[in-house]
C-alpha positions as CSV (number, residue, x, y, z in Angstrom):
1,X,98.9,113.7,89.1
2,X,99.8,110.4,90.5
3,X,103.8,110.0,90.5
4,X,105.4,106.4,90.6
5,X,108.5,105.4,91.8
6,X,111.1,104.4,89.2
7,X,112.6,101.2,89.9
8,X,115.7,99.3,87.7
9,X,116.0,95.8,88.1
10,X,118.7,94.1,86.3
11,X,119.6,97.6,84.3
12,X,116.3,97.8,83.5
13,X,113.9,100.9,84.3
14,X,110.5,100.7,85.2
15,X,107.9,102.8,87.4
16,X,106.4,101.2,90.0
17,X,102.7,101.1,89.8
18,X,101.7,99.5,93.1
19,X,100.8,96.2,95.1
20,X,98.2,93.2,93.7
21,X,96.9,90.6,95.8
22,X,94.8,87.9,93.0
23,X,96.2,85.3,95.8
24,X,99.6,85.6,95.4
25,X,101.5,89.0,96.2
26,X,102.8,91.1,93.2
27,X,104.2,94.5,92.2
28,X,103.2,96.1,89.3
29,X,105.5,97.5,87.1
30,X,105.2,99.5,83.9
31,X,108.0,98.9,81.2
32,X,109.4,101.9,79.3
33,X,107.1,101.0,76.3
34,X,104.1,101.7,78.9
35,X,103.0,97.9,79.0
36,X,101.9,96.2,82.7
37,X,104.6,93.7,83.8
38,X,103.6,91.9,87.4
39,X,106.5,90.4,89.6
40,X,106.6,88.5,92.7
41,X,106.7,90.2,96.2
42,X,109.6,87.9,96.9
43,X,111.2,88.2,94.1
44,X,111.0,91.9,94.5
45,X,112.2,92.1,97.8
46,X,114.9,89.4,96.9
47,X,116.4,91.9,94.0
48,X,116.0,94.8,97.0
49,X,118.4,92.5,99.4
50,X,120.5,91.1,96.9
51,X,121.2,94.8,95.1
52,X,120.0,93.6,91.7
53,X,116.7,95.8,92.5
54,X,117.1,99.3,93.4
55,X,114.8,102.2,93.8
56,X,116.4,105.1,91.2
57,X,114.4,108.0,92.9
């Protein structure tokens, strides 16, 4: 069984599924409804630096 890191972005919780590179680097997340959401890696990293994104496990 695969376990995913849990992250919180602007007060919303997601499971971090991994990264995708389709020309742009993206972080693939799954929201609490089970829907996959992609976020640009640079935005994810910027959120970590600003404190709006954090690992919760």
